[in-house]
C-alpha positions, 0 to 999 in steps of 0.5 A, a space after each residue: 937271749 944268750 946265756 951271757 945276757 941271762 947271767 947279766 940279767 940275773 946279777 942285775 936283778 940281785 943288785 937291784 933287789 938289794 938296792 931297793 931293800 937297802 934304800 927304800 925297805 921294799 921288796 920288788 918283783 921285776 917283770 921286764 928288762 931291756 938291754 941298752 945297745 952295748 955301743 952306747 952303754 953297758 946298761 940294762 933297765 929293769 921294770 917291775 913293781 912293789 911286791 903285793 901291789 902291781 900299781 906301784 911301779 919301780 924302775 932301775 938302770 944297772 951298769 953291768 960292768 960293775 952291777 951298780 944301780 945307776 938310777 932307781 925310781 919308786 912311787 913318790 909316797 915311798 921315801 928313802 930310808 937314809 
């Protein structure tokens, strides 16, 4: 992984951690990522789980031009705060 990709990944993880905390009140841990081909989208996907429960999977798609979480997914029983 290039240093540019490492930087993007770090910023995307921070944006996603904030997203899950602010919208669902949960802390998450990321275990995997995938860069979508740049000619299709400037997006990185992150997968992981709710801290303390590896069975509760989470997913985020982050636009790395804006570091905005475009899509976030949590287990059905976790409801949004807003």
